[in-house]
N, C-alpha and C positions, 0 to 999 in steps of 0.2 A: 092256438095259440097264434096270437101276434109277437112276431118279431122283435125284441127287444128297444129297438128304435123307435118302432110305431109308442112301446107303452110310454118309453122315456117322453118322448115328445107330448102324448096325450097328459103325460102329468108337464110335463112344464105348460103349458098351456093353460091344464088348471088352474098350476098356483097363478099366473099369470092373471087371469079372472078375480079371484081374490083378493089378490091384490090389489087391482083396479077396482075393484068393489069396494074392500076397504075404501081407498085412497078419495071414493068418490063419496062414500058415506061420511066418511069422518069428516068429510072438508063440506059440508052439504049439510050434519047434522049438528056434531061436535060430535066427541071421543064417547063423551055418558052417553049421550043419546042413541048412539048407533049398538044394535044390538047383533049380537053376532049372524041370527037368524035371520035380520034382515043383510048383511051381506055375504049369505049361506042361500037365499034365496033370489039377491041379485049375481049371482055370478051361476045359480041355475046348479047351486052343491048341494048335498047333506051339511048341516051343523056339523055333522061329525068327520066331513071331510075338512072342514075348517077350523079346527081342534085338528087334527092330524097335517095339518100344511103348514098353517100356519104357528100354532098353539097358542090359540084366540086371540084377544085385540094386542094383546101388549105387544106380542110374538110379533102381529102383521104390524103393527105401526113402526116395530124393531127394522122389520125388513124391509118395509119400503125406507127406510134414513139410510138408514145402511145401503142398500144398494144404488143410495145416489153420490154417499159417499164414495164407495165403492168402483164405479161410473168409469168406464172406458173414458167418458167426455172428461171426467176429473184427473182423472189420470194424463189424458196430453194436453191440460192444461200447464198443469204442474210441472213436466216438459218446458211446455212452450213459458212459462216462467224461468225456467231453469236457464233458457236457452238466450232469451230476449236479451240485450245489450245495450238497451237506448234507455233509460231511466224514465223519461218523460213517457215512452211507448208500452215501458214495463206499465206503471201506472194505469194507462187506458186498459192495459189489457185487463189486468182485475176489475176495475172499476168495470169496463164493460161484461166480464164475468161475475160480477158477481150481480149486476140488476139484468141479467138473460136467469139467473139463478133465482131470484127475488121472485122474476113475474112467474114463471115455473113453481115454486115450491108453495110462495106465500102464502096462496090459500090453506092448505094444511097446517103448515108452523102457524100461526092465526092459534087453531084449533089446537094445535099442539101447545103452545104457548098458558090459553086457558086452562088449560088441563094442567096442566107440571105441575101447578101450587098444591095439588089434591089428590096425586099419584106418584106414587115413587116412581115406577113401570116407567112413568110416560117421561117425568125430568130425566130418566137415564138415556131416553132415546130422544131427545134433548139437548144432553153433553153430549152425544155421540156427534149431532149435526155440528154443533160447538164448536167444538176440538178441531172436526174436520174444519172448519173454516182458519181457523187460529192457525190452525198448521199453514195452510195456503197462505194467510198475509205472514209469519214469521217467514216463508221460504220468498215470499216477494222481499221482506226486510233485508232479509241476509242480503239476496240479491244484490238491493240498492247498498248495503255497508260496505261490499264485495270489491263492487261498482267507483266506492269510491263520491257513490252520488247526494249522502244525507245531506244535509246542511248544518251546520254546524252547534255542540249541544245538544245532537240525537244521533241516540243509539240505534243498534240493530231493535230493541227491545222496545225503548219509546215509540220508536215509528211502527212496533205490531203494534202496539195498544191503539198508537191512533188510527193505520188504518180499519182495528175494531172499533172503535169510536160513529166512524163514519161508516162502516160497510157491514154491521151486522144486522140481525135481522130487526130487532130493535130502533134504530136510528131509519132502517125503511119504511119502519111503518109512522113513526113521528111526521119522518117526510111524508110519504103518501099520506097517511089514513089521518093527521093531525093536521097539519098543513097542506093538506090537498094536493104536492104535485105529483105530475107528472112522472114517469119516469122517466120519457127523456131530458124537464127538465132535472130531477133527480141527479142522472150521470152526468150533465153537463157543472150542473152546480162543482157535482164532484173531480169534476177534468180541472175545474178551478183553482177548487182549495186543497185541492192536498196536494198539487206541487208546490205552492208557496209553504203547505204546511211545513213538506219530507226534501223537496229536495235543498243542492245549495244552488245560489245563484250563479 
């Protein structure tokens, strides 16, 4: 009988293969066009294993998004936001992080946004991603307010809304898809606009 550690390692490898397959197929073919059987074939497991490990497509999508939300990378980013003492550097930090996250997840989130109006479980997964971003942006806004850095007439709640309007996926989709901006151009524009919108002169 294999040692428990080896069984656990194999189970985690299987889980990772299934999640990677689901992310690839959701991105390439869309949520609705992807079948559990395709995920199983790509991960080289039985369809029953996909259901056992991920609970089907809905569960896999939710797990993918929750794994990003609860990642060590996100925890480190929140710690960096709380530790930053310069308002300009704080905004640049958050803009850079949003640009990186969009680059990593935009292909999947584009499919999530397309499927969400027709599937409540997909909407729930999208709301988890949105809630995480909103939480990070509110943390940023609260930090700016605590530093006394916000311009007159803008409180922390309004600052969080302004950050959301500029840094949510929908805003990035407008800049990259509709306007054809590169992420470099988008980041430069954000680093120019957000300090004017938010910070005291």
